[in-house]
C-alpha positions in Angstrom: -7.4 3.1 -12.9 -3.7 2.6 -12.3 -2.2 2.8 -8.9 -5.5 2.6 -7.0 -3.6 0.2 -4.7 -3.7 -3.5 -4.1 -4.4 -2.9 -0.4 -6.6 0.2 0.0 -8.3 1.2 3.2 -7.3 -0.9 6.1 -3.7 -1.3 5.0 -3.3 2.4 5.5 -5.4 2.8 8.6 -4.3 -0.2 10.6 -0.6 0.9 11.0 -1.6 4.4 12.1 -4.1 3.0 14.6 -1.6 0.5 16.0 1.0 3.3 16.3 -1.4 5.4 18.4 -2.1 2.6 20.9 0.8 3.6 23.1 3.1 0.7 22.3 6.5 0.9 23.9 8.3 0.3 20.6 7.7 -1.3 17.2 10.4 -2.0 14.7 8.4 -3.6 11.9 4.9 -4.4 10.7 4.6 -7.3 8.2 1.4 -7.7 6.1 0.5 -10.3 3.5 -2.0 -10.0 0.7 -3.2 -12.4 -1.9 -5.9 -13.0 -4.4 -7.2 -15.2 -7.2 -8.4 -12.5 -9.6 -7.6 -12.5 -13.3 -4.3 -10.7 -14.0 -5.0 -8.4 -16.9 -2.3 -6.3 -18.5 -3.7 -3.3 -16.4 -3.5 -5.3 -13.2 0.1 -6.4 -14.0 1.1 -2.8 -14.7 -0.5 -1.6 -11.4 1.3 -4.4 -9.5 4.7 -3.5 -11.0 4.2 0.2 -10.2 3.4 -0.7 -6.6 6.6 -2.8 -6.0 8.7 0.3 -5.3 8.5 4.0 -5.4 9.5 5.7 -8.7 7.3 8.7 -9.3 8.7 12.2 -9.8 11.8 12.8 -7.6 11.4 9.2 -6.2 7.9 9.8 -4.8 5.6 6.9 -4.5 2.9 6.5 -7.1 -0.5 7.8 -6.0 -1.5 9.1 -2.6 -2.6 7.0 0.4 -5.8 8.9 0.8 -7.4 6.4 3.2 -4.5 7.0 5.7 -4.7 10.8 5.5 
């Protein structure tokens, strides 16, 4: 399955939760992700698609269903 996301779940929920905590202001949120899994051609394709948006009319690939 392409574009399932390298960071599903918490990566979509945590920023929304933090935003709802009544912080005075926030300019950025930086997250780091890593892994040691084998990089198959499908994984490489998925990673390349996730580097920037580029779907129809500039839309991002896939939908962040966990954050909806």
